[in-house]
Every structure is written in structure tokens, then in C-alpha cells.
C-alpha positions in Angstrom: 0.0 0.0 0.0 2.9 2.4 0.9 4.4 1.5 -2.4 1.2 2.2 -4.3 1.0 5.5 -2.6 4.5 6.4 -3.2 4.1 5.5 -6.8 1.0 7.6 -7.0 2.5 10.6 -5.3 5.6 10.7 -7.3 3.8 11.1 -10.6 1.7 13.8 -9.0 4.8 15.6 -7.9 6.4 15.2 -11.2 3.2 16.9 -12.7 3.3 19.7 -10.4 6.9 20.4 -11.2 6.1 20.2 -14.9 3.3 22.6 -14.6 5.5 24.9 -12.4 8.2 24.7 -15.1 5.9 25.5 -17.9 4.4 28.4 -16.0 7.8 30.1 -15.1 8.4 31.9 -18.5 5.1 33.5 -18.1 5.9 35.6 -14.8 7.1 39.3 -15.5 10.1 40.6 -13.6 10.2 44.5 -13.8 13.4 46.5 -13.4 13.5 48.0 -9.9 14.3 51.6 -9.1 15.4 52.0 -5.5 17.0 54.4 -3.1 20.3 53.6 -1.6 19.4 54.4 2.0 20.2 50.7 2.6 21.5 47.9 0.8 18.3 45.9 0.2 15.7 46.5 -2.5 12.4 45.7 -0.9 9.0 47.2 -0.3 9.9 48.2 3.1 10.1 52.1 3.3 13.5 53.3 4.7 13.6 56.1 7.3 15.7 59.2 6.8 16.1 61.2 10.1 16.6 65.0 9.8 16.8 67.9 12.2 14.7 71.1 11.8 17.1 73.8 10.8 19.9 71.3 10.3 21.7 70.0 7.2 19.8 68.6 4.2 19.4 64.9 3.6 20.3 63.1 0.4 20.1 59.7 -1.3 20.8 58.4 -4.7 18.4 56.5 -7.0 19.7 53.5 -8.9 18.1 50.9 -11.3 18.4 47.1 -10.7 17.7 45.1 -13.8 15.2 42.0 -13.4 15.3 40.1 -16.6 12.1 38.7 -18.0 9.7 41.6 -18.5 10.1 41.7 -22.2 13.7 42.7 -22.2 16.7 40.8 -21.0 19.0 42.8 -18.8 18.5 46.5 -18.3 15.3 48.0 -19.8 17.1 51.4 -20.5 18.9 50.5 -23.7 19.0 51.8 -27.1 18.4 55.5 -26.4 15.2 54.7 -24.3 14.3 56.7 -21.2 12.2 56.5 -18.1 10.7 59.8 -16.6 9.5 59.8 -13.0 8.3 62.5 -10.7 9.4 62.6 -7.0 7.0 64.0 -4.4 6.9 64.7 -0.8 3.5 63.9 1.1 4.1 66.8 3.7 6.0 69.7 2.4 5.7 71.5 5.7 7.9 68.8 7.2 10.3 68.4 4.2 10.8 69.0 0.7 12.5 66.9 -2.2 14.2 68.0 -5.3 14.5 67.5 -8.2 10.8 67.0 -8.6 11.4 65.2 -11.9 14.1 62.7 -13.1 14.9 61.3 -16.3 16.7 58.0 -16.4 18.5 56.8 -19.7 20.9 54.1 -18.3 20.9 51.7 -15.6 24.1 53.2 -14.6 22.3 56.5 -13.8 22.4 57.5 -10.1 20.5 60.8 -9.7 20.8 62.4 -6.3 17.6 63.5 -4.4 17.9 66.4 -1.9 15.7 66.6 1.1 15.3 69.8 2.9 14.0 69.7 6.5 11.3 72.5 6.9 9.5 71.8 10.0 8.7 69.2 12.7 6.8 66.2 11.4 7.0 63.3 8.9 6.6 62.9 5.2 6.8 60.2 2.6 9.1 60.6 -0.4 7.8 58.6 -3.4 8.0 58.3 -7.1 5.5 57.9 -9.8 6.0 57.1 -13.5 5.6 59.9 -16.0 6.7 58.2 -19.2 8.4 55.1 -20.3 9.6 54.2 -23.9 11.7 51.3 -23.0 9.2 48.5 -23.8 9.8 47.2 -20.2 8.5 47.9 -16.8 9.9 49.5 -13.8 9.0 48.9 -10.1 9.1 52.3 -8.3 8.1 51.2 -4.9 11.7 50.7 -3.6 12.1 54.4 -4.2 9.7 55.2 -1.3 11.1 56.3 2.0 10.0 58.1 5.1 11.5 61.4 6.4 11.2 62.2 10.1 12.1 65.9 11.0 13.0 66.2 14.7 13.6 69.4 16.7 17.3 70.3 16.9 19.2 69.8 20.2 18.7 72.8 22.3 22.0 75.0 22.4 22.4 78.1 24.7 21.5 81.4 23.0 24.0 84.1 22.7 23.2 87.8 23.4 24.9 91.1 23.0 24.3 94.7 23.6 24.5 96.6 20.2 24.2 100.3 19.5 26.3 101.4 22.4 29.8 100.6 23.5 31.0 100.0 27.0 33.4 102.7 28.2 32.5 105.2 25.5 31.0 108.6 26.5 28.2 109.9 24.4 26.9 113.5 24.0 23.7 114.0 25.8 20.9 114.1 23.4 22.9 111.8 20.9 23.1 108.7 22.7 22.5 105.7 20.4 19.6 103.3 21.1 20.8 100.2 22.9 19.4 97.0 21.4 19.6 93.4 22.7 20.6 91.1 19.7 19.9 87.4 20.4 21.3 84.6 18.2 19.6 81.2 18.9 20.1 78.1 16.7 16.7 76.7 17.7 14.5 79.7 18.3 15.9 82.0 15.7 17.5 85.3 15.9 15.6 88.3 17.4 16.2 91.8 18.7 14.5 93.8 21.4 15.3 97.1 23.3 17.7 96.9 26.2 16.9 97.7 29.7 18.4 101.0 30.9 19.5 101.7 34.5 19.1 105.0 36.0 21.9 107.4 35.6 24.3 107.7 38.4 26.7 110.5 39.3 26.6 114.0 40.7 24.8 115.4 37.7 22.5 112.6 37.1 19.5 114.8 37.6 20.7 116.9 34.7 21.0 113.9 32.5 24.6 113.3 32.9 26.5 110.4 34.4 26.9 106.6 33.9 24.3 104.4 32.6 24.2 100.6 32.0 22.2 98.9 29.1 21.5 95.2 30.1 20.0 92.3 28.1 18.7 89.0 29.2 17.0 86.1 27.2 15.8 82.7 28.1 15.2 80.4 25.0 12.5 77.9 24.6 14.6 75.2 26.1 15.1 77.2 29.3 18.6 78.3 28.8 19.5 82.0 29.5 22.1 84.4 28.3 22.7 87.9 29.5 25.0 90.9 28.5 25.5 94.5 29.5 27.4 97.5 28.6 28.2 100.6 30.9 28.7 103.9 29.0 28.7 107.6 30.0 26.5 110.5 28.9 28.4 113.8 28.9 27.8 117.5 27.9 30.8 119.2 26.2 28.8 121.7 24.3 28.7 125.3 25.6 25.3 126.9 26.3 23.9 129.7 24.1 23.9 133.3 25.4 21.7 136.0 23.8 21.7 139.7 24.6 18.4 141.0 25.6 18.6 144.7 26.5 20.1 147.4 28.7 17.9 149.0 31.4 17.3 151.8 31.4 17.8 152.4 27.7 20.2 155.1 26.6 18.7 158.5 25.8 18.7 159.9 22.1 22.4 161.0 22.7 23.4 157.4 23.6 24.0 158.3 27.2 22.6 157.3 30.6 22.7 159.2 33.8 22.2 156.4 36.2 23.5 152.8 36.7 23.0 150.5 33.7 22.0 146.9 33.8 22.8 144.7 30.9 20.7 141.6 30.5 21.2 138.4 28.6 19.1 135.1 28.2 20.7 131.7 28.6 19.7 128.3 27.0 21.3 124.9 26.8 19.9 121.9 25.0 22.1 119.5 26.9 22.4 119.5 30.8 20.5 122.8 30.8 21.5 126.4 31.8 22.2 127.1 35.4 20.2 130.4 35.1 17.8 131.3 32.4 18.9 134.9 32.6 21.9 136.9 33.8 22.9 140.6 34.2 25.6 142.9 34.9 25.4 146.3 36.3 27.6 149.3 35.5 27.7 152.0 38.1 30.9 153.9 37.3 30.9 157.0 34.9 32.6 156.7 31.6 32.3 156.5 27.9 32.2 153.5 25.8 32.2 151.1 28.7 31.6 147.3 28.2 30.0 144.6 30.2 30.4 140.8 29.8 27.9 138.2 30.8 28.6 134.5 31.1 26.2 131.7 30.8 26.9 128.3 32.4 25.4 125.0 32.0 25.1 122.1 34.6 28.2 120.5 33.1 30.3 123.6 33.7 30.4 124.7 30.0 30.6 128.6 29.6 29.5 130.9 26.9 30.2 134.7 27.1 29.0 137.8 25.4 30.4 141.5 25.6 28.2 144.5 25.0 30.2 147.7 24.6 29.4 151.4 23.8 27.8 151.9 27.2 28.1 155.5 28.2 27.3 156.8 31.9 27.5 160.4 33.1 25.8 161.0 36.4 27.4 164.4 36.9 25.5 167.6 36.0 27.4 170.2 33.9 29.5 172.7 36.0 27.9 176.2 35.8 29.6 179.4 37.0 28.8 183.0 36.9 31.4 185.0 35.1 32.4 188.6 35.0 31.4 189.4 38.6 32.6 188.1 41.9 30.4 186.9 44.7 30.6 189.5 47.5 32.5 192.1 45.5 31.5 195.7 45.2 31.4 197.6 41.9 31.1 201.3 41.2 28.0 202.2 39.3 28.9 202.6 35.6 32.0 200.4 36.1 30.2 197.1 36.8 31.7 194.2 34.7 29.2 192.4 32.4 27.9 189.2 34.2 27.7 186.0 32.3 27.5 182.3 32.5 30.0 179.6 31.8 28.9 175.8 31.2 31.2 173.0 31.0 30.7 169.3 31.1 33.8 166.9 31.2 32.1 163.7 30.0 28.9 163.7 27.8 29.3 167.3 26.9 27.0 170.4 27.1 23.6 170.0 25.5 22.3 173.4 26.8 24.1 176.2 28.2 23.0 178.0 31.3 21.1 181.2 30.9 21.7 184.3 33.1 19.2 186.2 35.0 19.8 189.4 37.2 17.8 190.4 40.3 18.2 193.7 42.3 20.0 196.9 41.3 20.5 199.2 39.5 22.5 199.9 42.8 22.6 198.0 46.0 22.6 194.3 46.2 22.6 192.5 42.7 22.3 188.8 42.1 23.5 187.1 38.9 22.1 183.7 38.6 23.0 181.0 35.9 20.5 178.1 35.4 19.0 175.8 32.9 22.1 174.0 31.9 21.9 170.4 30.7 24.4 167.8 29.4 24.0 165.1 26.8 23.1 162.5 29.5 20.2 164.8 30.6 21.8 165.9 33.9 20.4 169.2 34.8 22.8 171.7 36.7 22.0 173.5 39.9 21.8 177.3 39.6 24.9 179.1 40.2 24.7 182.7 41.8 27.0 185.5 42.6 25.6 188.3 44.7 27.6 191.6 44.6 27.1 195.4 45.3 26.9 198.2 42.9 27.4 201.4 44.7 27.6 205.1 43.6 30.8 206.6 43.0 31.7 208.4 46.4 34.5 210.9 46.7 33.5 212.0 50.3 31.8 215.1 51.7 32.4 218.4 49.9 33.2 221.8 51.4 32.0 223.2 53.6 31.7 219.8 55.5 34.9 218.1 56.4 35.3 214.3 56.5 36.1 212.3 59.5 37.9 212.6 61.8 37.6 216.4 61.6 35.0 217.8 64.0 32.7 220.3 62.1 31.8 223.3 64.3 28.6 225.2 63.5 26.0 227.2 65.2 22.9 225.3 66.5 19.8 226.0 64.5 21.8 226.9 61.3 21.3 225.2 58.0 24.3 223.4 56.9 24.8 222.4 53.1 26.0 219.0 53.1 27.4 218.5 49.6 28.6 215.3 47.8 29.0 213.9 44.3 27.7 210.6 42.9 29.4 210.8 39.5 26.3 212.0 37.8 22.7 212.6 38.4 21.3 209.5 40.0 18.0 211.1 40.7 16.8 212.5 44.1 15.8 209.0 45.5 19.3 208.2 46.6 18.7 208.0 50.4 17.5 205.0 52.3 14.4 205.6 54.1 15.0 207.6 57.4 18.2 209.0 56.3 20.2 211.3 56.5 19.8 211.0 60.4 21.9 212.5 63.3 22.6 211.3 66.6 24.2 212.8 69.7 27.8 211.8 70.4 30.4 212.5 72.9 32.5 215.5 72.0 36.1 214.6 71.4 38.4 217.2 73.0 41.3 215.9 71.0 39.6 216.0 67.6 40.6 218.7 65.1 37.8 221.3 64.8 36.9 223.1 61.6 34.3 225.7 61.5 31.6 225.4 58.9 32.3 228.3 56.6 28.8 228.2 54.9 25.2 228.0 56.0 22.0 228.7 54.3 18.5 230.0 55.4 16.2 227.0 55.3 13.1 226.3 57.2 13.7 222.5 56.9 16.1 220.0 55.3 16.0 219.4 51.7 18.0 217.6 48.7 18.8 219.1 45.4 21.1 218.4 42.4 23.5 220.9 40.8 24.2 219.4 37.3 26.7 222.1 36.6 28.8 221.2 39.6 27.8 217.6 39.5 26.9 218.0 43.2 24.2 217.0 45.5 23.3 219.4 48.1 21.6 218.2 51.3 20.5 221.3 53.3 20.6 220.0 56.9 18.4 222.1 59.1 19.8 221.8 62.5 18.2 222.3 65.9 19.0 225.3 68.2 18.6 222.9 71.2 21.7 221.0 70.0 23.9 224.0 71.2 26.8 222.9 73.4 26.5 219.2 72.1 28.2 217.0 69.4 26.3 215.1 66.8 27.0 212.5 64.1 25.2 212.9 60.7 24.8 209.7 58.8 24.1 209.5 55.2 22.8 206.0 54.0 22.3 205.7 50.3 20.1 203.2 48.6 23.2 201.3 47.4 23.6 200.3 51.1 26.6 202.4 51.8 26.8 204.6 54.8 28.9 207.9 55.2 29.3 209.9 58.5 30.5 213.3 59.4 30.7 214.7 63.1 29.6 218.2 64.3 30.0 220.3 67.2 27.2 222.9 67.7 27.7 226.1 69.5 24.9 228.2 71.1 
């Protein structure tokens, strides 16, 4: 029975083998197109690991001939070609290039470049575009998977840009401090630096030392910091501008009081110490100058000088000329009074005017007033008071002048004669004069008898133009017999003249 079975089986095996052998020529073996990520050509997709932001990946395609698909050996012969397209299923993860490849020989090994774009996975595969080889191609081995992973976290680097440590910058021109971050994983960014408060004695005026600091922590928790310390200075002088002088000069360009010169100060840096300054000139003088100096809080100075300032506080000097204060002048020989006006500084603007009061005989006052100088100083009046008197040559005969004692009979009328160098009118006596008064008789005095008397009922005054003589008839009193008297003549020019008499009974 075993033998029968064996005999039966063997023919069946032989039949199966025959059938299999007859069927083998009918199976088609296409040429394979594969990547070279590994050494096997199979349907299992290889994996290409890449890193986001890292280097690109690459693989080469190659053709593996598989005889029996209509052509023996390589299908790519005789000028035939195979055109395939290469695609990425997820271009946000990775892209592939070139997108189209033409194969003309089984020795062709075109390179695919895979660029990692973002985190994720994608499948790179190929599809046939055209084929004129007469054979077939298996493109499945081209397929592979690309996994894009995040890069390993590296520490960021950070620097302060815009400012340089140790450098001093002019106030108002300090560069903007910026933090510059370089991070392989998170990317490069910039942002404003954090500024510390100014330090130093002039910090309140915007000057001193300042630090710009930067700090950054990346997505992986790594931190980098940087700082730069610099100075802010003010080396530019402030601005000074002349404002005015007070009070303003008059039309002649002169002042007669203290002059204050005013300036304004400004500074765009640390600021001016004072918004305005002034200088006061109090001394007299022509073409004087004043200098103002503005200062900023950094100690920078700016000056301005104003000249041509004229100050005259002294009034013109005025004097009466021609006559002398307290002097006496004979009528008809009085010098002409006048005024002199001088000014040693600004000069005379208006001379003094003369005015006379009193006279024509007696006390006369010459006054000079109204003088001004070019600084508008007005002078005080200058006066000179003098006397104008009649020309007096003494009593004429029959009266003798002092110290002679004239002797006459009491009750007689004595002609008292004198000359005033011309007819001065009959109002020549001061009121109440001539007048007489009793005096003691001097026994030692020389005595001269009055040689001439007149008949008169009372005293009177007359003028004799021919003789140029005044004749005052003095009517004496009989009761004066045995006494001595002094006759006093006081003229309206203020002069007084006397003669003494001894009366007999």
C-alpha cells in the first residue's frame, strides 16, 4: 500500500513540477528603481532622520535590472528613457528636489536632496511620467520616510548693540541700546535693552553713567545675559543772547544812572544754570563794556560782551562869570555878568542862561541856570551876589570928612554936599536918612568951623548938574547947642557915610 501511494505521489509531484516549469516563462520581472538608504531592495520604506534647521538629507536612486519583463537585462537601452516624478507627501515637514528625473541608463544614479522644513514626517515617493523602453519598472523601492525632529537645544548668545562699553556719548545723541539674540533653535531676534537710572553727581541733569542690560531665556530654558556701561556727557557750551540794557540810553546814547545789561541763557544738553543773567555798571565813563557769562550744569561756559555803554551822572559845571560873589562895583563900572557851562564827560547839551535881580544899585544877584548835558543831567543854579555902589568921593566943602569935627551954630542950615558921579535922581537916600545922633565930644579932635550955612526952614535935597553935586541942606536944631552930633548918610546902594559936628549956642 505504501508503495502504491508512493508511486502515485511521485507522478503527481512530477506533474506539479512540470506545470510549474511550464508556468515560469509567463512571470514578468520588472526592473527595480530604488534609493540607496540601505543595501536591500524591498517594499519596506526606509527612514531618513533629519533635524529642523539642520543640514539637508540626500539619497541616490539607482536601477536594478530584473530580466524577464520583455527585455533581457536593463530595460534602459537603445536610447530609451524613463521619466519619473518625485513627491513629498508633507512639504511642511520636508521638501524633495528635483521633482522630475529622467533615467536613460541603468548606470544613472541621480541624487535626491531633502530639505527639512518643520517638525513632522513625510513620505517621499516616485511615480512614472513616461516610459519608452518597452519594459516595466518597479518604483516602490524609491519610497522612504523622512522624520524631521527638533534640533538639540544650544544656549543662545546675546549682545548689546548700539552702545559701546566705556564710551562717552554727548547728551541728546546717545545711540539706542538694542539686545541682539542669536539662537540656533528659536531663531535670531532683537529687542530694546533695559536701561538703568543714571548715576553720578549730575544725574538729575541727564549726565552720568548708565548701563544697558539684556537677558534672554530660550524655549529650552537656557538663559544668556549681557550688559554695557557707558557715559553721558555734555561738552557743548550753552547759548547766550543779549536781551537789552535797562534803562535804555537817551537819544544821545547816554545814561545818567546805573545801567544793567541783560542776557538770556539756554542749553539743550544739561540745561543752563540760570535762564537769565545781568551785569550792572555803576561807574561813569564813555564806551564802557559789560560781559555776561552763561553756564550749563556741566560747567561749560559761553560769554558775550556789550560795549558802547555811556554813563554820566554828573551835572554840567555852571559858574557866573564877569562878577565876583561878595564884590562891590562902582555904578557905571560894573563888569558884564555871564555864564559858563562845561561838562567833562557827555558834553554840554544846553548852556546856562543868565538872570539878574536887584539893582541898579545895591545888592545885585546874577544867577545862571537851565544847563543840561547830553546825559540829561540838569545843573543846579549858580549865583553871585555883589554890590553896585555909587561913586563916592567924600563930603565936599563946607563939610569936612572924618575925623575932623565940624563946628557950626545950632539951628543953622548946613549945606552937606557930595557927588555920585552924575545925576542919580533924588531918591538916593535910604528911608529915614540922613539921620543924626548925639555923640560925645572929642576934645582931642581937630575942629573946623563950617564956613557956609544957608537959610532954610527945613532939610532938603537938590542936584546941581553944573557942579555935578548933590546938596543936602541939613536944618539943625537950636537945642543942639553945646553938644556934638554925628550925621549919617545912608544911600540906597547900602553904603553909609558919616560926618561929626560940634554945635555952639
